[in-house]
C-alpha positions as CSV (number, residue, x, y, z in Angstrom):
1,M,106.6,76.9,97.6
2,G,109.7,78.4,99.4
3,R,112.2,76.7,102.0
4,L,110.7,78.7,104.7
5,D,106.9,78.5,104.3
6,G,105.1,78.6,107.6
7,K,108.1,79.8,109.3
8,I,108.6,83.0,111.2
9,A,111.8,85.1,111.1
10,F,112.9,87.8,113.5
11,I,115.6,90.0,112.1
12,S,117.1,93.1,113.6
13,G,118.7,96.0,111.5
14,T,116.2,95.7,108.8
15,G,116.4,99.2,108.0
16,T,119.4,98.7,105.6
17,G,122.4,96.6,104.7
18,I,122.5,92.9,105.7
19,G,119.1,93.0,107.8
20,R,117.3,94.5,105.0
21,A,118.6,92.1,102.5
22,A,118.0,88.9,104.9
23,A,114.4,90.5,105.3
24,R,113.7,90.3,101.5
25,I,115.3,86.9,101.2
26,F,113.4,85.5,103.9
27,A,110.2,86.7,102.7
28,A,110.9,85.6,99.2
29,E,111.3,82.1,100.4
30,G,108.1,82.2,102.4
31,A,108.7,83.4,105.8
32,L,106.5,85.9,107.7
33,V,109.3,88.4,108.7
34,F,109.1,90.6,111.8
35,G,112.0,93.2,111.9
36,C,113.2,96.0,114.1
37,D,115.7,98.9,113.5
38,I,116.4,101.9,115.2
39,D,115.4,103.9,112.3
40,E,111.6,103.4,112.0
41,D,111.2,104.9,108.5
42,R,113.8,103.0,107.0
43,A,112.4,99.5,108.5
44,A,108.9,100.6,107.0
45,E,110.4,101.1,103.6
46,T,111.9,97.5,104.0
47,V,108.3,96.2,104.7
48,E,106.9,98.0,101.8
49,L,109.8,96.4,99.6
50,V,108.9,93.0,100.8
51,E,105.1,93.4,100.3
52,K,105.6,94.9,96.8
53,T,107.2,91.6,95.9
54,G,104.6,89.5,97.6
55,G,106.1,88.9,100.9
56,T,104.7,89.5,104.6
57,A,106.5,91.7,106.8
58,R,105.9,93.6,109.8
59,S,108.5,96.2,111.6
60,G,109.3,98.0,115.0
61,T,111.6,100.0,116.6
62,S,114.4,99.0,118.8
63,S,116.5,101.2,121.3
64,T,119.4,100.4,123.4
65,S,119.9,103.6,124.9
66,R,121.7,103.7,128.4
67,T,118.4,104.3,130.2
68,S,116.7,101.3,128.8
69,V,119.6,99.0,129.2
70,R,120.6,97.9,133.0
71,A,123.2,95.5,134.1
72,R,122.1,92.7,136.6
73,P,124.5,92.2,139.5
74,G,126.0,88.8,139.2
75,P,126.0,86.6,142.0
76,T,128.0,87.2,145.3
């Protein structure tokens, strides 16, 4: 049993670097990993790496383009 059995981890930036490493470590400890990255193909590679070692992961894409992020006015 892993330290994270039965837990769900939401991790951003799973396509490379620290995000990919975190996804692999969390999954190895038993967590169900939901990851996202702006590079859909790289995020999918991470899912494959996790699943090859017996973990469970899913991925999606994220976007923070200027058209998708809108500032809300503060109180007046």
